[in-house]
C-alpha positions as CSV (number, residue, x, y, z in Angstrom):
1,M,0.0,0.0,0.0
2,S,1.2,3.4,-0.8
3,R,1.5,6.3,1.6
4,R,-1.3,8.1,-0.2
5,Q,-3.7,5.2,0.2
6,N,-2.9,5.0,3.9
7,K,-3.7,8.7,4.3
8,E,-7.0,8.3,2.5
9,K,-8.0,5.4,4.6
10,L,-7.0,7.2,7.8
11,A,-9.0,10.3,6.7
12,A,-12.1,8.2,5.9
13,L,-11.8,6.5,9.3
14,F,-11.4,9.8,11.1
15,S,-14.4,11.2,9.2
16,A,-16.6,8.2,10.1
17,V,-15.5,8.3,13.8
18,S,-16.1,12.1,13.9
19,Q,-19.6,11.7,12.3
20,G,-20.4,8.9,14.8
21,L,-19.4,10.9,17.8
22,G,-21.3,13.9,16.5
23,E,-24.4,11.8,16.2
24,F,-23.8,10.2,19.6
25,Y,-23.7,13.6,21.3
26,A,-26.4,15.4,19.3
27,A,-29.1,12.6,19.1
28,P,-30.4,13.0,22.7
29,Y,-30.9,16.8,22.1
30,R,-32.4,16.7,18.6
31,R,-36.0,17.1,19.8
32,T,-35.0,19.9,22.1
33,F,-33.2,21.7,19.3
34,A,-36.2,21.3,17.0
35,K,-38.5,22.7,19.7
36,A,-36.3,25.7,20.3
37,R,-36.0,26.4,16.6
38,R,-39.8,26.1,16.2
39,E,-40.3,28.6,19.1
40,E,-37.8,31.0,17.5
41,D,-39.6,30.7,14.2
42,D,-43.0,31.3,15.9
43,L,-41.6,34.4,17.6
44,F,-40.2,35.6,14.3
45,M,-43.6,35.1,12.6
46,M,-45.3,37.0,15.3
47,L,-42.8,39.9,14.8
48,V,-43.4,39.9,11.1
49,F,-47.2,39.8,11.2
50,S,-47.5,41.8,14.4
51,E,-48.7,45.0,12.7
52,S,-51.4,43.0,10.8
53,L,-52.5,41.5,14.1
54,G,-52.9,44.9,15.7
55,I,-49.7,44.9,17.7
56,P,-47.5,48.0,17.2
57,N,-44.2,47.2,15.6
58,P,-41.4,49.7,15.3
59,A,-39.7,47.6,12.6
60,T,-42.7,47.3,10.3
61,Y,-40.9,49.0,7.4
62,Y,-38.2,46.2,7.5
63,T,-40.5,43.3,8.1
64,L,-42.9,44.1,5.3
65,E,-40.4,42.7,2.8
66,L,-40.5,39.4,4.6
67,M,-44.3,38.8,4.5
68,P,-44.4,37.3,1.0
69,E,-41.7,34.8,2.0
70,L,-43.6,33.7,5.1
71,Y,-47.2,33.4,3.7
72,D,-46.5,29.8,2.8
73,R,-45.9,28.9,6.5
74,F,-48.6,31.2,7.9
75,H,-51.4,28.6,8.0
76,D,-49.3,26.1,10.1
77,W,-48.2,29.0,12.4
78,H,-51.7,30.2,13.2
79,I,-53.0,26.7,13.7
80,R,-50.1,26.0,16.1
81,M,-50.8,29.2,18.0
82,G,-54.4,28.0,18.6
83,M,-56.3,30.2,16.0
84,E,-58.8,28.2,14.0
85,H,-59.0,30.7,11.2
86,S,-56.6,33.3,9.8
87,P,-56.5,36.4,12.1
88,L,-55.7,38.6,9.1
89,D,-58.7,40.3,7.4
90,G,-57.2,40.4,3.9
91,F,-55.6,37.0,3.9
92,R,-57.5,33.8,3.9
93,C,-55.5,30.6,4.1
94,C,-58.0,28.1,5.4
């Protein structure tokens, strides 16, 4: 075996061990990470749609650009927040 082949095998082994250790340490917390991310996304949606919901938002000028990007996820968000129908007058998603 050449020196190059040894290096490649060692690199592949190191990569596999590194990936296995990463999975070992991250797996117990995957659900916690997903929940934290969902809560952050919900807060962000609330910030973006706050003016439409009647909550004053000092950053409305900047969040208006994001509304079209978030309309696809709006239905899931308002259902998750416990609202049966869309709280926005001009936007029906249900």
